[in-house]
C-alpha positions in Angstrom: -3.3 53.8 19.0 -1.3 56.3 21.0 1.1 55.5 23.8 -1.4 56.5 26.5 -4.0 54.0 25.3 -1.4 51.2 25.0 -0.1 51.9 28.5 -3.6 52.0 30.0 -4.6 48.8 28.3 -1.4 47.1 29.5 -2.0 48.3 33.1 -5.7 47.2 33.0 -4.5 43.8 31.7 -2.0 43.5 34.6 -4.5 44.6 37.1 -6.7 41.7 36.0 -4.1 39.1 35.3 -2.0 39.5 38.5 -4.9 38.7 41.0 -6.2 35.8 38.8 -2.7 34.2 38.7 -2.3 34.8 42.4 -5.6 33.3 43.2 -5.6 30.3 40.8 -1.9 29.7 40.5 -0.7 30.3 44.1 -3.5 30.5 46.7 -6.1 27.9 45.7 -3.5 25.1 44.9 -2.0 25.6 48.4 -5.5 25.5 50.0 -6.3 22.3 48.1 -3.0 20.7 49.3 -3.7 21.8 52.9 -7.3 20.4 52.7 -6.0 17.1 51.5 -3.6 16.9 54.4 -5.7 18.4 57.2 -8.8 20.4 56.3 -11.0 17.6 55.1 -10.3 15.6 58.3 -11.0 18.6 60.5 -14.4 19.1 58.7 -15.1 15.4 59.0 -14.3 15.4 62.7 -17.1 18.0 63.2 -19.5 16.1 61.1 -19.2 12.7 62.7 -22.3 11.2 64.3 -20.3 9.0 66.7 -17.5 9.5 69.3 -15.5 6.8 67.5 -15.8 8.5 64.2 -14.8 11.9 65.7 -11.8 10.2 67.4 -10.7 8.6 64.2 -10.7 12.0 62.3 -8.9 13.8 65.2 -6.3 11.1 65.1 -6.0 11.5 61.4 -5.2 15.2 61.8 -2.8 14.6 64.7 -1.0 11.8 62.8 -0.7 14.0 59.7 0.6 16.9 61.9 3.3 14.6 63.3 4.3 13.4 59.8 4.3 16.8 58.2 6.2 18.6 60.9 8.4 15.7 62.0 11.6 17.7 61.7 10.3 20.9 63.4 10.3 22.0 67.0 6.7 22.3 68.0 7.5 24.8 70.7 8.9 27.2 68.1 6.5 26.5 65.2 3.7 29.1 65.3 0.6 29.9 63.4 1.6 33.5 63.1 4.6 35.3 61.6 4.3 38.2 64.1 6.5 38.1 67.1 3.8 39.5 69.4 1.5 36.6 68.4 4.1 33.8 68.8 3.2 32.3 72.1 2.4 28.9 73.4 -1.3 29.1 72.6 -0.4 29.7 68.9 2.2 26.9 68.7 2.2 23.4 67.4 3.0 22.4 71.0 -0.3 23.7 72.1 -2.1 22.0 69.2 -0.3 18.7 70.2 -1.3 19.0 73.8 -4.9 19.8 72.7 -5.0 16.7 70.6 -3.7 14.5 73.5 -6.3 16.0 75.8 -9.2 15.7 73.3 -8.3 12.1 72.5 -8.1 11.3 76.2 -11.6 12.8 76.8 -13.0 11.0 73.8 -11.6 7.7 75.1 -13.2 8.4 78.5 -16.5 9.3 76.9 -16.5 6.1 74.7 -15.8 4.1 77.9 -18.6 5.9 79.7 -20.9 5.2 76.7 -20.0 1.5 76.9 -20.7 1.4 80.6 -24.1 3.0 80.1 -25.1 0.6 77.4 -23.9 -2.4 79.5 -26.0 -1.1 82.4 -23.1 -0.4 84.7 -23.7 3.3 84.9 -26.9 5.2 85.1 -27.7 8.6 83.7 -30.6 10.9 84.6 -31.6 11.8 81.1 -32.5 9.5 78.2 -29.5 7.9 76.5 -30.1 9.4 73.1 -30.3 12.9 74.7 -27.1 12.3 76.6 -25.4 11.1 73.5 -26.4 14.0 71.3 -25.6 16.6 74.0 -22.2 15.1 74.6 -21.4 14.9 70.9 -22.5 18.5 70.4 -20.3 19.5 73.4 -17.3 17.9 71.6 -18.2 19.7 68.4 -18.3 23.0 70.2 -15.0 22.2 72.0 -13.4 21.4 68.7 -14.3 24.8 67.3 -13.5 26.8 70.5 -9.9 27.7 69.6 -10.8 28.4 66.0 -10.9 24.8 64.9 -8.9 21.6 65.5 -6.1 22.9 63.4 -5.9 26.5 64.7 -2.1 26.3 65.0 -1.4 23.8 62.2 -3.1 26.0 59.6 -0.9 29.1 59.9 2.2 27.0 60.6 1.7 24.9 57.5 1.1 27.9 55.2 4.1 29.8 56.7 6.4 26.7 56.3 5.2 25.0 53.2 3.3 27.6 51.2 4.6 31.0 52.2 3.7 32.6 48.9 0.1 31.6 49.5 0.2 32.9 53.1 1.5 36.3 52.0 -0.3 36.5 48.6 -2.7 39.3 49.5 0.0 41.2 51.3 1.8 41.7 48.0 -1.0 41.5 45.4 -3.1 44.4 47.0 -0.1 46.8 47.2 0.9 45.9 43.6 -2.7 46.5 42.4 -2.6 49.9 44.2 0.7 50.8 42.5 -0.7 49.8 39.1 -3.7 52.0 39.5 -1.5 54.9 40.8 0.8 54.5 37.8 -2.3 54.4 35.5 -3.5 57.6 37.0 -0.1 59.2 36.5 0.0 58.1 32.8 -3.5 59.5 32.2 -2.5 62.8 33.9 0.9 63.2 32.1 0.1 62.1 28.6 -2.3 64.3 26.6 -4.7 62.7 24.2 
């Protein structure tokens, strides 16, 4: 086997191994950890059939945010590394305010539901229709900003799993360099 073949085989092996290691060794373990802390509760909040269930899952995300980022300033913890995107709407402070507002609205809706069921408040549509419309409205609201965890997601990855956050930013250029180098080897070394 000549040097050209050996170098080409090595480069092809690297081109395959590097993304596999990046995906299975860096990115997916970080995503799994994030989902255990936040992502599963976010999904479950959307999927709840009751206001109380939704409230419980939103509180789980909020509580975990407060535990995970206890030592961080929410006003300066952003979901983006780019200075032009680091503003209030992409901060943990905004996510914190959103949770407080959402929980308050859920509490008011639960109170309204209880008043309707007790006969102390009348609605102009059937109760089941009101309930489903209101629940769907909360689901839509929870997805409006990109999900309940729109700021938590980027902030967590940037803080606790930066290699996973940046993995495609270094794997793709590295792959391009490998292919360019392979092209140079093929061009420079005769058979």
